[in-house]
BALOBA-1460 file (C-alpha; in Angstrom, 3 decimals):
// residues 137
<rec num="1" residu="m" x="0.000" y="0.000" z="0.000"/>
<rec num="2" residu="e" x="1.410" y="3.245" z="-1.046"/>
<rec num="3" residu="f" x="0.582" y="6.466" z="0.737"/>
<rec num="4" residu="t" x="0.465" y="9.708" z="-1.092"/>
<rec num="5" residu="r" x="2.671" y="12.306" z="0.384"/>
<rec num="6" residu="r" x="1.246" y="15.684" z="0.946"/>
<rec num="7" residu="k" x="3.433" y="18.497" z="-0.196"/>
<rec num="8" residu="r" x="4.345" y="20.755" z="2.614"/>
<rec num="9" residu="s" x="4.023" y="24.406" z="1.934"/>
<rec num="10" residu="e" x="7.219" y="26.376" z="2.252"/>
<rec num="11" residu="a" x="7.574" y="28.527" z="5.301"/>
<rec num="12" residu="r" x="7.239" y="32.221" z="4.437"/>
<rec num="13" residu="v" x="7.731" y="35.352" z="6.420"/>
<rec num="14" residu="d" x="4.623" y="37.488" z="6.556"/>
<rec num="15" residu="l" x="5.650" y="41.062" z="5.720"/>
<rec num="16" residu="t" x="2.298" y="42.672" z="6.425"/>
<rec num="17" residu="p" x="3.008" y="43.530" z="10.093"/>
<rec num="18" residu="l" x="6.431" y="44.889" z="9.159"/>
<rec num="19" residu="i" x="4.932" y="47.152" z="6.500"/>
<rec num="20" residu="d" x="2.312" y="48.368" z="8.975"/>
<rec num="21" residu="v" x="4.966" y="49.271" z="11.537"/>
<rec num="22" residu="v" x="7.136" y="51.087" z="8.982"/>
<rec num="23" residu="l" x="4.155" y="53.018" z="7.617"/>
<rec num="24" residu="n" x="3.102" y="54.065" z="11.119"/>
<rec num="25" residu="l" x="6.666" y="55.146" z="11.861"/>
<rec num="26" residu="v" x="6.837" y="57.271" z="8.701"/>
<rec num="27" residu="i" x="3.514" y="58.941" z="9.478"/>
<rec num="28" residu="f" x="4.623" y="59.613" z="13.061"/>
<rec num="29" residu="l" x="7.898" y="61.173" z="11.924"/>
<rec num="30" residu="l" x="6.150" y="63.350" z="9.341"/>
<rec num="31" residu="l" x="3.718" y="64.670" z="11.923"/>
<rec num="32" residu="t" x="6.287" y="65.361" z="14.637"/>
<rec num="33" residu="t" x="9.038" y="66.888" z="12.513"/>
<rec num="34" residu="t" x="9.591" y="70.606" z="12.833"/>
<rec num="35" residu="f" x="10.259" y="72.427" z="9.622"/>
<rec num="36" residu="i" x="12.511" y="75.442" z="9.183"/>
<rec num="37" residu="v" x="10.592" y="78.277" z="7.612"/>
<rec num="38" residu="q" x="12.454" y="79.917" z="4.765"/>
<rec num="39" residu="p" x="11.312" y="83.083" z="3.042"/>
<rec num="40" residu="g" x="9.381" y="82.477" z="-0.155"/>
<rec num="41" residu="l" x="11.827" y="84.298" z="-2.426"/>
<rec num="42" residu="k" x="14.393" y="82.181" z="-4.186"/>
<rec num="43" residu="v" x="17.801" y="83.837" z="-4.239"/>
<rec num="44" residu="n" x="20.904" y="82.189" z="-5.641"/>
<rec num="45" residu="l" x="23.353" y="83.010" z="-2.824"/>
<rec num="46" residu="p" x="27.107" y="83.210" z="-3.382"/>
<rec num="47" residu="q" x="29.316" y="80.498" z="-1.929"/>
<rec num="48" residu="a" x="31.922" y="80.971" z="0.792"/>
<rec num="49" residu="r" x="34.521" y="78.693" z="2.355"/>
<rec num="50" residu="t" x="34.303" y="80.281" z="5.801"/>
<rec num="51" residu="q" x="30.954" y="80.785" z="7.373"/>
<rec num="52" residu="e" x="29.493" y="81.621" z="10.751"/>
<rec num="53" residu="k" x="26.182" y="80.133" z="11.717"/>
<rec num="54" residu="t" x="23.786" y="82.734" z="13.019"/>
<rec num="55" residu="i" x="21.571" y="81.450" z="15.784"/>
<rec num="56" residu="e" x="19.786" y="84.731" z="16.344"/>
<rec num="57" residu="k" x="16.085" y="84.614" z="15.735"/>
<rec num="58" residu="k" x="15.622" y="88.367" z="15.874"/>
<rec num="59" residu="e" x="16.931" y="89.664" z="12.609"/>
<rec num="60" residu="w" x="15.917" y="91.960" z="9.818"/>
<rec num="61" residu="r" x="16.237" y="90.623" z="6.293"/>
<rec num="62" residu="v" x="16.945" y="92.464" z="3.060"/>
<rec num="63" residu="i" x="16.661" y="90.331" z="-0.054"/>
<rec num="64" residu="i" x="18.057" y="91.581" z="-3.362"/>
<rec num="65" residu="t" x="16.866" y="89.516" z="-6.323"/>
<rec num="66" residu="r" x="18.679" y="89.007" z="-9.607"/>
<rec num="67" residu="d" x="16.526" y="91.687" z="-11.265"/>
<rec num="68" residu="n" x="17.476" y="94.206" z="-8.495"/>
<rec num="69" residu="r" x="14.155" y="94.108" z="-6.639"/>
<rec num="70" residu="l" x="14.457" y="94.805" z="-2.913"/>
<rec num="71" residu="f" x="12.488" y="93.103" z="-0.154"/>
<rec num="72" residu="f" x="12.685" y="94.187" z="3.477"/>
<rec num="73" residu="n" x="11.262" y="91.590" z="5.876"/>
<rec num="74" residu="d" x="9.391" y="89.910" z="2.985"/>
<rec num="75" residu="r" x="7.819" y="93.192" z="1.771"/>
<rec num="76" residu="q" x="8.819" y="94.659" z="-1.599"/>
<rec num="77" residu="i" x="10.324" y="98.118" z="-1.216"/>
<rec num="78" residu="t" x="12.297" y="100.696" z="-3.215"/>
<rec num="79" residu="l" x="15.796" y="101.859" z="-2.338"/>
<rec num="80" residu="a" x="14.494" y="105.283" z="-1.272"/>
<rec num="81" residu="e" x="11.904" y="103.688" z="1.032"/>
<rec num="82" residu="l" x="14.499" y="101.301" z="2.463"/>
<rec num="83" residu="g" x="16.382" y="104.051" z="4.296"/>
<rec num="84" residu="r" x="13.171" y="105.254" z="5.955"/>
<rec num="85" residu="a" x="12.196" y="101.672" z="6.819"/>
<rec num="86" residu="f" x="15.587" y="101.146" z="8.474"/>
<rec num="87" residu="q" x="15.081" y="104.320" z="10.531"/>
<rec num="88" residu="e" x="11.582" y="103.231" z="11.618"/>
<rec num="89" residu="v" x="12.521" y="99.726" z="12.732"/>
<rec num="90" residu="r" x="15.653" y="101.016" z="14.451"/>
<rec num="91" residu="e" x="13.602" y="103.526" z="16.458"/>
<rec num="92" residu="q" x="10.951" y="100.933" z="17.366"/>
<rec num="93" residu="t" x="13.432" y="98.333" z="18.621"/>
<rec num="94" residu="e" x="15.307" y="98.687" z="21.882"/>
<rec num="95" residu="e" x="17.865" y="95.927" z="21.412"/>
<rec num="96" residu="e" x="20.411" y="95.658" z="18.645"/>
<rec num="97" residu="q" x="19.388" y="93.283" z="15.877"/>
<rec num="98" residu="t" x="21.320" y="91.902" z="12.941"/>
<rec num="99" residu="l" x="20.532" y="92.936" z="9.386"/>
<rec num="100" residu="v" x="21.004" y="89.923" z="7.106"/>
<rec num="101" residu="i" x="21.517" y="90.801" z="3.441"/>
<rec num="102" residu="k" x="20.572" y="87.984" z="1.094"/>
<rec num="103" residu="a" x="21.744" y="89.115" z="-2.326"/>
<rec num="104" residu="d" x="21.685" y="86.964" z="-5.441"/>
<rec num="105" residu="k" x="25.222" y="86.182" z="-6.570"/>
<rec num="106" residu="d" x="24.571" y="87.976" z="-9.879"/>
<rec num="107" residu="v" x="23.598" y="91.271" z="-8.196"/>
<rec num="108" residu="p" x="26.201" y="94.006" z="-8.744"/>
<rec num="109" residu="h" x="28.411" y="94.640" z="-5.718"/>
<rec num="110" residu="g" x="27.462" y="98.319" z="-5.757"/>
<rec num="111" residu="r" x="23.830" y="97.517" z="-4.996"/>
<rec num="112" residu="v" x="24.810" y="95.551" z="-1.883"/>
<rec num="113" residu="v" x="27.077" y="98.399" z="-0.764"/>
<rec num="114" residu="e" x="24.184" y="100.882" z="-1.185"/>
<rec num="115" residu="v" x="22.019" y="98.775" z="1.139"/>
<rec num="116" residu="m" x="24.857" y="98.462" z="3.658"/>
<rec num="117" residu="d" x="25.413" y="102.230" z="3.553"/>
<rec num="118" residu="l" x="21.709" y="102.923" z="4.190"/>
<rec num="119" residu="a" x="21.816" y="100.557" z="7.156"/>
<rec num="120" residu="k" x="24.873" y="102.271" z="8.639"/>
<rec num="121" residu="q" x="23.234" y="105.695" z="8.194"/>
<rec num="122" residu="a" x="20.184" y="104.423" z="10.094"/>
<rec num="123" residu="g" x="22.371" y="103.256" z="12.975"/>
<rec num="124" residu="i" x="22.294" y="99.534" z="12.227"/>
<rec num="125" residu="n" x="25.784" y="98.322" z="13.050"/>
<rec num="126" residu="r" x="25.370" y="94.545" z="12.965"/>
<rec num="127" residu="l" x="25.383" y="93.384" z="9.349"/>
<rec num="128" residu="a" x="25.649" y="89.875" z="7.912"/>
<rec num="129" residu="i" x="25.755" y="88.669" z="4.330"/>
<rec num="130" residu="a" x="24.049" y="85.343" z="3.660"/>
<rec num="131" residu="t" x="26.007" y="82.733" z="1.729"/>
<rec num="132" residu="t" x="25.820" y="79.035" z="1.036"/>
<rec num="133" residu="p" x="28.656" y="76.712" z="2.070"/>
<rec num="134" residu="r" x="31.126" y="75.933" z="-0.695"/>
<rec num="135" residu="l" x="31.662" y="72.229" z="-1.224"/>
<rec num="136" residu="e" x="35.301" y="71.208" z="-0.971"/>
<rec num="137" residu="e" x="36.717" y="69.971" z="-4.236"/>
């Protein structure tokens, strides 16, 4: 008498619980991550080998775009209005704040110097120029 052998099914690892755990982890990380808010204007910053990280949260920002448009604290402004705006914010603020100039790398140097000169005339002595880190070659 010959018995028929039943074929045993191969043992497999069930990936469904693993996928559930990974998906829950991804959703958790997405919901708990804090995002750094960057201004909405895209400026192609120049590169620099040396760079200081500014940790200050209280800063004024001047953005100079490639087509020479000026933005002061995310508000478009003319060069003539910029000097008055510097005076106003300087008078309203007790403590010294840093003025960060974010100029596109294709902006003429003279335009950046004009903004720096207006800031100095308004009594703003702490200036910083935003750059991106240069990758070592």
